[in-house]
C-alpha positions, -999 to 999 in steps of 0.1 A, spaced: 405 -60 -765 434 -36 -768 430 1 -776 451 26 -790 449 60 -768 464 91 -783 478 114 -763 480 148 -779 500 176 -767 488 209 -758 514 234 -768 523 214 -799 496 201 -824 507 168 -842 532 159 -817 510 131 -798 522 102 -781 506 66 -783 497 44 -757 480 11 -759 458 1 -732 439 -33 -726 405 -31 -718 368 -37 -722 358 -5 -736 370 25 -755 358 43 -720 375 23 -699 407 25 -719 406 60 -716 402 61 -678 429 34 -673 455 57 -691 445 86 -670 446 68 -638 481 54 -647 495 85 -665 523 105 -644 507 141 -632 534 161 -653 524 143 -688 489 151 -680 501 190 -676 510 192 -712 488 162 -731 453 153 -735 439 123 -743 426 132 -779 412 96 -795 408 60 -786 402 37 -812 404 0 -812 434 -20 -825 439 -55 -833 458 -74 -806 488 -96 -815 497 -125 -793 
């Protein structure tokens, strides 16, 4: 399945970043996104939401 992981900016609300992650569950998608993210990104962004999206092939 494919999930849309939404990174929200700590200082500026509504200036988030989308990231698509392939995973088996929303929890796994969140964990993968956090592991793969650069440390600098995690200083100013946090994961606000994870939603399943349709995977186009």
